[in-house]
KOLNUZA-284538 format. One record per residue: residue in three letters; z, y, x of N, C-alpha, C, O in turn. Coordinates in Angstrom, 3 decimals, decimal comma, padded with zeros to 6 digits. Last residue first. Layout:
N
(lumkol "ALA" (Z Y X) (Z Y X) (Z Y X) (Z Y X));
...
***
This chain:
125
(lumkol "SER" (-071,727 -076,984 073,720) (-071,634 -077,516 074,823) (-072,218 -078,333 075,542) (-071,767 -078,609 076,654));
(lumkol "SER" (-073,163 -073,903 072,386) (-073,044 -075,385 072,327) (-072,654 -075,970 073,764) (-073,154 -075,535 074,801));
(lumkol "VAL" (-072,733 -070,965 070,594) (-072,469 -071,660 072,083) (-072,469 -073,072 072,013) (-071,479 -073,477 071,404));
(lumkol "THR" (-073,944 -068,775 068,490) (-073,566 -070,120 068,631) (-073,797 -070,781 069,781) (-074,927 -071,186 070,055));
(lumkol "VAL" (-073,763 -065,698 066,674) (-074,191 -066,148 068,101) (-073,255 -067,720 068,130) (-072,062 -067,758 067,828));
(lumkol "GLN" (-075,128 -063,758 064,177) (-074,414 -065,049 064,432) (-074,977 -065,556 066,084) (-076,119 -065,715 066,515));
(lumkol "THR" (-074,618 -060,462 063,736) (-075,424 -061,361 064,174) (-074,631 -062,587 064,785) (-073,745 -062,508 065,636));
(lumkol "GLY" (-074,022 -058,130 060,846) (-073,570 -059,094 062,042) (-074,919 -059,631 062,489) (-076,006 -059,427 061,949));
(lumkol "PRO" (-073,962 -056,678 058,434) (-073,896 -058,185 058,299) (-073,765 -059,073 059,586) (-073,509 -060,277 059,596));
(lumkol "GLY" (-071,558 -054,146 058,961) (-072,906 -054,855 058,787) (-072,912 -056,164 058,510) (-071,855 -056,775 058,348));
(lumkol "TRP" (-068,576 -052,870 057,220) (-069,194 -053,696 058,126) (-070,656 -053,875 057,931) (-071,073 -053,772 056,777));
(lumkol "TYR" (-066,454 -050,120 056,335) (-067,606 -051,353 056,198) (-068,155 -052,002 057,403) (-068,081 -051,486 058,518));
(lumkol "ALA" (-065,558 -047,667 057,243) (-064,538 -048,981 056,721) (-065,430 -050,228 056,551) (-064,919 -051,341 056,674));
(lumkol "ARG" (-066,141 -045,537 060,022) (-066,652 -046,122 058,830) (-065,742 -047,725 058,488) (-065,418 -048,598 059,293));
(lumkol "GLU" (-065,198 -045,363 062,370) (-065,022 -044,480 061,607) (-065,444 -044,806 060,198) (-064,935 -044,177 059,271));
(lumkol "PRO" (-062,698 -048,290 063,615) (-064,100 -047,592 063,202) (-063,976 -046,405 062,688) (-062,825 -046,057 062,425));
(lumkol "TYR" (-061,132 -047,910 066,602) (-060,898 -047,718 065,426) (-062,200 -047,198 064,809) (-062,770 -046,159 065,142));
(lumkol "LEU" (-060,914 -050,144 068,979) (-061,894 -049,189 068,725) (-061,553 -048,976 067,067) (-061,743 -049,938 066,324));
(lumkol "THR" (-058,254 -050,962 071,295) (-059,415 -051,608 070,207) (-060,140 -049,884 070,124) (-059,981 -048,890 070,832));
(lumkol "PHE" (-055,803 -050,516 072,492) (-057,059 -051,303 073,232) (-057,888 -051,845 072,224) (-058,228 -053,028 072,225));
(lumkol "ASP" (-053,755 -049,000 072,109) (-054,022 -050,111 071,344) (-055,216 -051,103 071,822) (-055,386 -052,271 071,473));
(lumkol "SER" (-054,110 -046,921 074,182) (-052,758 -047,462 073,766) (-052,800 -048,740 072,970) (-051,893 -049,553 073,152));
(lumkol "SER" (-056,604 -046,381 073,853) (-056,270 -047,204 074,787) (-055,020 -047,716 074,474) (-054,841 -048,934 074,491));
(lumkol "ALA" (-058,943 -046,384 071,315) (-057,397 -046,147 071,643) (-057,092 -047,081 072,567) (-057,194 -048,294 072,389));
(lumkol "PHE" (-062,002 -044,991 070,571) (-061,250 -046,035 071,391) (-060,035 -045,591 071,379) (-059,892 -044,369 071,430));
(lumkol "ARG" (-063,536 -044,301 067,302) (-062,708 -043,901 068,591) (-061,834 -044,791 069,131) (-060,985 -045,366 068,449));
(lumkol "GLY" (-066,863 -044,931 066,380) (-065,495 -044,626 066,047) (-064,549 -044,022 067,270) (-065,045 -043,267 068,106));
(lumkol "TYR" (-068,668 -047,891 065,318) (-068,447 -046,478 065,753) (-067,225 -045,923 065,371) (-066,588 -046,229 064,363));
(lumkol "ASN" (-069,883 -051,442 065,894) (-069,271 -050,263 064,962) (-068,896 -048,970 065,784) (-068,838 -049,110 067,005));
(lumkol "CYS" (-071,033 -054,493 065,421) (-070,784 -053,289 066,093) (-070,153 -052,327 065,018) (-069,993 -052,416 063,801));
(lumkol "TYR" (-070,279 -057,970 065,390) (-070,503 -056,668 064,850) (-070,508 -055,510 065,676) (-069,904 -055,610 066,744));
(lumkol "TYR" (-071,057 -061,347 065,409) (-070,877 -060,223 066,267) (-071,304 -058,909 065,606) (-072,478 -058,711 065,292));
(lumkol "VAL" (-069,763 -064,440 064,406) (-070,624 -063,315 064,222) (-070,021 -062,148 065,035) (-068,826 -061,992 065,285));
(lumkol "ALA" (-069,303 -066,945 067,201) (-068,716 -066,142 066,490) (-069,715 -065,194 065,973) (-070,617 -064,918 066,764));
(lumkol "THR" (-068,591 -068,330 070,260) (-069,011 -068,594 069,041) (-068,460 -067,842 067,896) (-067,285 -068,011 067,573));
(lumkol "ASP" (-067,114 -068,413 072,410) (-067,673 -067,242 072,138) (-068,431 -067,209 070,923) (-068,910 -066,144 070,533));
(lumkol "GLU" (-066,303 -070,771 073,056) (-065,742 -070,259 072,267) (-066,052 -068,786 072,088) (-065,202 -068,030 071,617));
(lumkol "PRO" (-068,400 -071,903 074,470) (-068,284 -072,396 073,137) (-067,193 -071,613 072,459) (-067,117 -071,767 071,240));
(lumkol "LYS" (-069,864 -069,289 076,621) (-068,824 -070,537 076,338) (-068,714 -070,886 075,085) (-069,004 -069,937 074,356));
(lumkol "LEU" (-072,084 -067,860 079,021) (-071,421 -068,206 077,648) (-070,635 -069,326 077,279) (-070,927 -070,400 077,804));
(lumkol "SER" (-072,831 -066,418 080,951) (-071,908 -067,324 081,084) (-071,101 -067,599 079,879) (-069,879 -067,584 079,733));
(lumkol "ASN" (-073,186 -063,060 079,301) (-073,485 -064,135 080,276) (-072,352 -064,872 080,531) (-071,199 -064,446 080,457));
(lumkol "MET" (-074,451 -060,786 077,119) (-073,406 -062,060 077,351) (-073,817 -062,663 078,327) (-075,027 -062,890 078,309));
(lumkol "GLN" (-074,702 -057,259 076,488) (-075,241 -058,418 077,353) (-074,059 -059,519 077,671) (-073,019 -059,272 078,282));
(lumkol "LEU" (-075,012 -055,313 074,010) (-073,601 -056,197 074,757) (-074,589 -057,333 075,445) (-075,143 -058,195 074,762));
(lumkol "TYR" (-075,719 -051,839 073,017) (-076,308 -053,298 073,914) (-074,871 -054,024 074,285) (-073,874 -053,456 074,732));
(lumkol "VAL" (-076,586 -049,618 070,895) (-075,505 -049,817 071,856) (-076,000 -051,215 072,239) (-076,873 -051,644 071,484));
(lumkol "THR" (-078,691 -046,678 070,188) (-078,484 -048,099 070,392) (-077,566 -048,538 071,373) (-077,573 -048,076 072,514));
(lumkol "ASN" (-080,069 -044,156 070,034) (-078,925 -044,646 069,145) (-078,660 -046,079 069,080) (-078,426 -046,638 068,009));
(lumkol "LYS" (-081,960 -043,761 071,740) (-082,477 -044,596 071,154) (-081,135 -044,942 070,033) (-081,222 -045,908 069,274));
(lumkol "ALA" (-080,277 -041,852 073,568) (-081,663 -041,455 073,046) (-082,025 -042,353 071,832) (-082,414 -041,738 070,839));
(lumkol "ASN" (-078,164 -043,478 074,322) (-078,172 -042,194 073,154) (-079,464 -041,937 072,828) (-079,716 -041,795 071,632));
(lumkol "ASP" (-077,794 -046,543 074,769) (-078,798 -045,575 074,835) (-078,820 -044,486 073,926) (-079,429 -044,540 072,857));
(lumkol "ARG" (-074,934 -048,422 076,416) (-075,563 -047,408 075,356) (-076,756 -046,684 075,709) (-076,844 -046,199 076,837));
(lumkol "SER" (-073,319 -051,548 076,903) (-074,021 -050,487 077,209) (-074,410 -049,676 076,109) (-074,280 -050,082 074,954));
(lumkol "ILE" (-071,129 -054,050 078,037) (-071,501 -053,194 076,975) (-072,471 -051,887 077,854) (-072,344 -051,468 079,004));
(lumkol "ILE" (-071,210 -057,390 079,333) (-071,398 -055,969 079,703) (-071,757 -055,130 078,135) (-072,525 -055,585 077,288));
(lumkol "PHE" (-069,211 -060,159 080,130) (-069,865 -059,417 079,004) (-070,347 -057,867 079,725) (-069,687 -057,384 080,645));
(lumkol "ARG" (-067,826 -061,075 082,232) (-069,146 -062,041 081,708) (-069,812 -061,216 080,477) (-070,841 -061,616 079,932));
(lumkol "GLY" (-065,861 -059,636 082,911) (-066,413 -060,259 083,872) (-067,654 -061,027 083,428) (-068,409 -061,552 084,247));
(lumkol "LYS" (-064,186 -060,313 079,800) (-064,353 -059,387 081,145) (-064,642 -060,279 082,078) (-064,086 -061,363 082,252));
(lumkol "VAL" (-063,572 -061,744 077,731) (-064,968 -061,639 078,173) (-065,173 -060,723 079,440) (-066,272 -060,501 079,948));
(lumkol "ASN" (-060,662 -061,915 077,425) (-061,396 -063,221 077,215) (-063,185 -063,029 077,771) (-063,890 -063,975 078,122));
(lumkol "ASP" (-059,876 -059,399 077,370) (-059,800 -060,482 078,529) (-060,639 -061,544 078,388) (-061,293 -061,996 079,328));
(lumkol "THR" (-061,896 -057,043 076,190) (-061,056 -057,918 076,216) (-060,895 -058,929 076,973) (-061,942 -059,472 077,324));
(lumkol "TYR" (-062,904 -054,004 078,030) (-063,224 -055,220 077,591) (-061,706 -056,112 077,423) (-060,715 -056,003 078,146));
(lumkol "PHE" (-064,495 -050,962 078,316) (-063,561 -051,854 077,863) (-063,716 -053,006 077,616) (-064,699 -053,285 076,929));
(lumkol "THR" (-065,795 -048,079 080,259) (-066,068 -049,245 079,259) (-064,838 -050,239 079,267) (-064,184 -050,281 080,309));
(lumkol "SER" (-066,811 -044,975 080,121) (-066,060 -045,973 080,573) (-066,227 -047,166 079,649) (-066,709 -047,159 078,517));
(lumkol "GLY" (-068,616 -042,760 079,613) (-069,126 -044,044 079,693) (-068,326 -045,242 080,034) (-068,847 -046,341 080,226));
(lumkol "ASP" (-067,285 -040,315 078,989) (-067,700 -040,620 080,791) (-068,361 -042,099 080,888) (-068,621 -042,608 081,979));
(lumkol "SER" (-067,588 -039,844 075,978) (-067,464 -038,861 077,028) (-067,827 -039,046 078,576) (-068,453 -038,240 079,264));
(lumkol "TRP" (-067,691 -042,513 074,876) (-068,921 -041,641 074,478) (-068,669 -040,408 075,898) (-069,580 -040,200 076,699));
(lumkol "VAL" (-067,049 -045,555 075,764) (-066,484 -044,363 075,544) (-067,511 -043,447 075,663) (-068,276 -043,592 076,616));
(lumkol "ILE" (-067,329 -048,882 074,506) (-068,058 -047,649 075,548) (-067,544 -046,396 075,269) (-067,710 -046,183 074,068));
(lumkol "ALA" (-066,110 -051,760 074,182) (-066,240 -050,614 074,090) (-066,899 -049,588 074,974) (-066,868 -049,680 076,201));
(lumkol "ALA" (-065,667 -055,271 073,012) (-066,067 -054,347 074,081) (-066,109 -052,901 073,423) (-066,141 -052,831 072,195));
(lumkol "VAL" (-063,938 -056,736 070,999) (-064,750 -057,414 072,234) (-064,851 -056,313 073,172) (-064,129 -056,367 074,167));
(lumkol "PHE" (-061,618 -057,356 068,436) (-062,367 -056,718 069,426) (-062,863 -057,191 070,515) (-062,260 -058,106 071,076));
(lumkol "GLU" (-062,151 -059,809 065,719) (-061,210 -059,082 066,883) (-062,264 -058,451 067,635) (-063,454 -058,766 067,610));
(lumkol "ARG" (-061,413 -060,985 062,358) (-061,934 -060,196 063,322) (-061,521 -059,556 064,491) (-060,586 -058,759 064,416));
(lumkol "GLU" (-059,629 -063,920 062,543) (-059,852 -062,710 061,869) (-060,663 -062,040 063,064) (-060,652 -062,341 064,257));
(lumkol "LYS" (-061,017 -067,206 061,820) (-060,273 -066,313 062,557) (-060,424 -064,814 061,743) (-061,064 -064,580 060,718));
(lumkol "GLY" (-062,771 -068,838 060,523) (-061,276 -069,315 060,026) (-060,367 -068,195 061,025) (-059,140 -068,286 061,021));
(lumkol "PRO" (-065,275 -068,797 062,986) (-064,806 -069,060 061,475) (-063,203 -069,442 061,574) (-062,613 -070,114 062,420));
(lumkol "ALA" (-064,869 -065,262 064,530) (-064,981 -066,896 064,604) (-064,700 -067,329 063,272) (-064,087 -066,638 062,459));
(lumkol "GLN" (-066,283 -062,051 065,029) (-065,347 -063,106 063,984) (-065,670 -064,399 063,978) (-066,725 -064,749 063,448));
(lumkol "ARG" (-066,088 -059,314 067,054) (-066,904 -060,826 066,620) (-065,792 -061,396 065,820) (-064,592 -061,188 065,994));
(lumkol "PHE" (-067,519 -056,278 068,019) (-066,351 -057,029 067,530) (-066,842 -058,313 067,068) (-068,012 -058,395 066,694));
(lumkol "TRP" (-068,247 -053,274 070,119) (-068,395 -054,574 069,552) (-067,259 -055,502 069,114) (-066,190 -055,528 069,724));
(lumkol "GLY" (-068,311 -049,691 069,816) (-067,804 -051,140 070,376) (-068,531 -052,158 069,542) (-069,226 -051,950 068,548));
(lumkol "LEU" (-068,442 -046,400 070,881) (-069,291 -047,663 070,241) (-068,694 -048,744 070,543) (-068,466 -048,852 071,748));
(lumkol "ASP" (-067,521 -043,066 070,429) (-067,345 -044,262 070,904) (-067,939 -045,538 070,352) (-067,848 -045,627 069,128));
(lumkol "TYR" (-069,486 -040,472 069,788) (-068,632 -041,394 069,474) (-068,512 -042,526 070,119) (-069,577 -043,064 070,421));
(lumkol "THR" (-071,676 -038,646 070,512) (-070,270 -038,405 070,702) (-069,239 -039,452 069,703) (-068,336 -039,007 068,995));
(lumkol "SER" (-074,162 -040,001 069,706) (-073,589 -039,460 070,872) (-072,171 -039,078 071,629) (-071,769 -039,174 072,788));
(lumkol "PHE" (-074,887 -040,581 067,422) (-073,693 -041,269 067,813) (-073,327 -040,901 068,966) (-072,265 -041,323 069,423));
(lumkol "THR" (-076,140 -039,105 064,495) (-076,254 -039,310 065,773) (-074,781 -039,687 066,473) (-073,725 -039,166 066,115));
(lumkol "ARG" (-076,996 -040,902 061,401) (-076,374 -040,017 062,355) (-076,661 -040,254 063,775) (-077,232 -041,241 064,240));
(lumkol "GLY" (-078,856 -042,557 060,711) (-077,985 -041,880 059,475) (-077,430 -041,052 060,080) (-077,176 -040,088 059,357));
(lumkol "SER" (-078,564 -045,714 062,558) (-079,084 -044,661 061,912) (-078,548 -043,889 060,864) (-077,785 -044,446 060,075));
(lumkol "ALA" (-078,596 -047,774 065,404) (-077,604 -047,137 064,279) (-078,760 -045,874 063,595) (-079,628 -045,308 064,261));
(lumkol "ALA" (-078,739 -051,178 066,486) (-079,258 -049,693 066,167) (-078,850 -049,005 065,124) (-078,732 -049,507 064,006));
(lumkol "CYS" (-077,419 -052,976 068,539) (-077,302 -052,537 067,728) (-077,767 -051,161 067,400) (-077,298 -050,149 067,921));
(lumkol "SER" (-078,195 -056,110 070,452) (-078,237 -054,767 070,295) (-077,981 -054,412 068,922) (-078,211 -055,251 068,052));
(lumkol "LEU" (-077,260 -058,708 072,689) (-077,055 -058,205 071,392) (-077,760 -056,734 071,500) (-077,868 -056,228 072,617));
(lumkol "ARG" (-078,536 -061,134 074,580) (-078,117 -059,786 074,882) (-078,308 -059,241 073,394) (-079,430 -059,311 072,891));
(lumkol "LEU" (-077,277 -064,124 076,220) (-077,686 -063,464 075,520) (-077,527 -061,853 075,366) (-076,581 -061,277 075,902));
(lumkol "SER" (-077,084 -067,155 078,470) (-077,105 -065,637 078,043) (-077,570 -065,108 076,732) (-078,370 -065,836 076,144));
(lumkol "GLY" (-075,192 -070,165 079,253) (-076,552 -069,202 078,799) (-076,164 -067,930 078,640) (-074,978 -067,601 078,668));
(lumkol "GLY" (-072,920 -071,613 079,488) (-073,444 -070,888 080,368) (-074,929 -070,076 080,312) (-075,536 -069,533 081,235));
(lumkol "ALA" (-073,892 -073,717 076,833) (-072,785 -072,866 077,607) (-073,427 -072,802 078,907) (-074,228 -073,610 079,377));
(lumkol "GLN" (-077,009 -072,865 074,820) (-075,724 -073,772 075,511) (-074,927 -073,068 076,537) (-075,255 -071,986 077,024));
(lumkol "VAL" (-077,181 -070,734 071,796) (-077,390 -071,164 073,343) (-076,681 -072,364 073,734) (-075,806 -072,841 073,012));
(lumkol "SER" (-078,637 -069,551 069,223) (-078,189 -070,747 069,777) (-078,273 -070,766 071,257) (-079,347 -070,810 071,857));
(lumkol "GLY" (-078,409 -065,858 068,568) (-079,038 -067,124 068,426) (-078,084 -068,373 068,946) (-076,874 -068,187 069,067));
(lumkol "GLY" (-078,836 -062,224 068,295) (-078,051 -063,458 068,478) (-078,896 -064,746 068,273) (-080,036 -064,645 067,821));
(lumkol "GLY" (-080,244 -059,825 068,169) (-080,091 -060,794 069,179) (-079,216 -061,878 069,142) (-078,921 -062,408 070,214));
(lumkol "ALA" (-078,529 -056,993 066,021) (-079,796 -058,337 066,464) (-079,373 -058,802 067,841) (-078,445 -058,349 068,511));
(lumkol "GLU" (-077,282 -055,275 063,613) (-077,054 -055,850 064,642) (-078,319 -056,875 064,857) (-078,935 -057,421 063,942));
(lumkol "VAL" (-077,370 -051,921 062,630) (-077,886 -053,143 062,089) (-077,910 -054,006 063,677) (-078,420 -053,524 064,688));
(lumkol "MET" (-076,092 -049,377 060,459) (-076,007 -050,357 061,871) (-076,469 -051,508 061,893) (-075,964 -052,295 061,093));
(lumkol "GLN" (-076,259 -046,390 058,918) (-076,514 -047,955 058,973) (-076,438 -048,085 060,464) (-076,632 -047,269 061,365));
(lumkol "VAL" (-075,182 -044,227 056,745) (-075,108 -044,541 057,884) (-075,288 -045,974 057,795) (-074,752 -046,707 056,964));
(lumkol "GLN" (-076,971 -042,367 054,500) (-076,340 -043,358 054,612) (-076,058 -043,974 056,213) (-077,110 -044,141 056,829));
***
């Protein structure tokens, strides 16, 4: 069974940084696009960032562009999200998933239908 476990969340003040990680097991993800999503209280889950397997291209939603950096380590089957200059509006549960990034829709379509527990990020002003 495929598992993806998010970690690295926490509570920080505005302007701070966090590094999230997502370790995958159950299959090799080197030929899949990997992505991060988040869900704030009372809101729908939204796409945050993706990294394409073929050439390492990265894509970010406008709200995080220039502040967040997505990266991957195929040898460790892990994807990371470095979050800098955090804002209170970044507060959410962050999730990772794998699948195919669609540039036309600017989102990653997950290969699996379920989500892991995520990791909570809380940014105070």
